[in-house]
N, C-alpha and C positions, 0 to 999 in steps of 0.2 A: 395742533394741523396749522397747515400753510395759511397765512392770510394774506390776502391780495391786497395791493395797498391803492384805496381810494384816490381820485385826484381830488385836489381837494377845490378847485375851480371848474366852474360849468362851461367857461370858455374852452378850457383845454380837453376837455369832455365833448364838446362841441365839436371841436377840430378833428379830435381822432376819432368820432364815428363820421365824420366827412372824408376823412381818408381813408379810412376802411371800405366805406360804403364805394368810394371810386376805386378802391385798389378791385375790389369784388366787381363791379362793373366792366373794368379793364378786362379781370380777370374772363367772365361769359364773353364778351364779346370773342377775345381769343379762342375760347369754345368753339364757339359756333364759327368762326371762321377759319378752325383748322381744316388743312387737308390733310388728307391720308398718305403718310408716309410708306407704304409698304409697296415694294420693288416690285409690279408684276410683270418685267418684262422678263422675254426666256432668257434661261442663262447663256451663256457664251460658251461656243460651240470652238475644241480647238481640231484642226485637222489633223494631227498626228494621233489621234485617238480614234479615229474615223478611217484613216487613211494607212492600214495596217500592210505596211510596206515587205516587212519580214515575210509575213504570210503569203503575198501577192508573189515573190521570188521563190518561195518553196512550191506552191501552186504552180507555176510557169517551170520549175525544174522537175516536177514530177510529170505534167503535161509533156515535156519533150522526150522522157524516159518511156512515156507510152505513144508517144509519136514513133519513137526509134523503133520500138518492141513492133508496132502495129507494121514498120516499112518491113523489117524483117520477115514476118511472116508472111507478108504478101510476097516479098521475094521469093520466099518459099513454094508457097504455092504456086506462083507462076513457073518456078523450075519445074513442079510437079505434073503442071499442065502443059510443060512442054512438051516433057518426056513420057507424057502419058499415064503416068504414074506406075511405071513398068514396077513391080518387086521381084527380087531372086528369090526365089522358095528353095533353092538347092543349097546344101551345107557344103560346098567347095571353097577349101580354104587349104593354103599350103602350110606344112609342117615345117617350120623355119630351120630346125634343126640339120634336119635330112633333106630338106628341100623337095618333098615327096606330095602331092598333090594328094589330098583326103577327100574321099566322098562322102563319108559319114561317121557317126562319132564310133561306133563300133570297130570300124577301119582303124581309125585313131589311135583306139585303146590297143588295137594288134600292132600297130606300129611301132607307137611309143614304148611298148614292152619289149619288143624285139630289138 
């Protein structure tokens, strides 16, 4: 077994005991006066993580396409309203090769085969 060396003089033993007591009391004071070291502040915020420029650019482009399409539709509706929405239900078209105006599909078939 290991033997602990005994101090031969009582004076050395008393000085050592006082040094240990003083070190222990200093330690107790430090423990009582200790301040918390945990950082409870809010984390740093970086603007480039919250302000997504690419997403904003894509959204702006999408909205511009929508605005352009809406404007074209509005122009078409305005054109229909100006012309009172008249539609031609007759099948009048010109046969290109003969220059003949055809009034029905049956008549077009006859002209094409003759």
